[in-house]
N, C-alpha and C positions, 0 to 999 in steps of 0.2 A: 683562874690561870690553869689549873690542872685539867679542867674540862676542855679548854681550848687545845691543850696538848693532846688529850685523848682523841679529840675530833680530828686533829691533824694526823695522828697515827692511824686511825680507822680509815680516813680518807685515802691513805696511801697503803692500804693493806697488801696490795699486790707486791710492792717493793719489799715488805717484810717477809712475804712468802719466798721471794727470790733470794733474799739474804739468808733465810733459814736453809733453803736448799743448797746454796753455795757453801754454807758452813758445814752441813752434813757431808757434802762431797769432799770438802777440804779435810775434815776430820777423818773420813774413811781413807783418803790417800796418805795422810800422815801417820795416823795412829794404828791402823790395822797391819797385821803381818802377812795375812793371806793375799797373794797376788790378785786373785779374782775379786776380792773385796776392794782392793785398791783400784782395779779397773772399773768396777761398778761405781765407786766414788768419783772417779774421773768423769764418767758418763753423766752422773747426777750434776756435777759441777758444770759441765758443758751445757747441759739442758737448762740449768738455771740462768746461765749467761744468755742463751738464745731467747728464753722467755723474757728476760729483761729488755733486750734490744727490740723484740717485737712489740712489747708494751710501750716503749717510748716513742714508737712510730705511730701510735694511735692518737687521734685527736677527736674529742667530742664535737659533734656538729660538722666535722669535716666531710668532704666528698671526694670521690675519685678524681685523680688528676687528669681528667679528660676534658678538653675545652670543646664546648658545643658552640656552634654558630660563630666560628672564629674569623670568617671572611665576609666581605661585602658590607651592606648597609646595616646588618644586624650585629656587627662586631661590638663587643663590649670589653671593658677592661678586666683583666685577670688579676685577682688578688690571691697571692700565694698563701696567705694565711687561711684561706677558705678550703684548701686542699690538704689531703693526707700526704705525708712524705713516704713514697714507696721504697726509698733506698734502704732503710733498716730491714724491711721485710725481704727484699731481694738478696741482701747480703746474708741474711740468716738462712735463706735457702741453701746458699753455698756452705755456710757453717754446718748445717744439718748433714750435708753430704760428707764433709770432712769429718764430722763427729762419728758418723756411721763407719767410715773407712778406718778411722783411728781405733774404734772399738773392735772392728774385725781383725786388724793387724795385732792389736794388743792381746786379744783372745787366742789368736794363732800362735803368738809368741808364748803365751801361757801354756798352751798344749805342748809346745817344743820344750819348754823348761820342765814341765811335768814328766815328759818322756825321758829327759836327761837325768833328772834328780829324784824322780818318784815322789815328789812333794811340791806343794805350792806355798809352803810357809817360808817366809824370807829368812828367818834365823837358821833354819835347817839347811837351806840352799847355801847361805854364806858359810856355814860350818863345813859343808861338803866341799866347797870351793877351796877353803883354807887347807883341808886335808890333802888335796891333790898336789 
């Protein structure tokens, strides 16, 4: 029984990697006080989600979704199960662009916060806001 469980865990090792990356990113966003560490945690979290979606679009033995010989006497039936699904990969290209843009805006805001408060520590920033 335990051997079967371990085989199932090992067979899905990539999902365990994504879960680990997601938890590292979530921990950094929640537990850290430094804004840059929170931003890096957000980026790790986004990357884990992108890797997850790309991995679920992969199919062993699948081929590209391009139909050859689709007309005339050589036409044959198309079996969707034989082809890879390109949708997750295409959507993740968009997600990568959004992730990079989010990272850039977050870092720019971090620079702005640092110029205003001379620190990136959340406690110190909140204390200085309360003083005003």
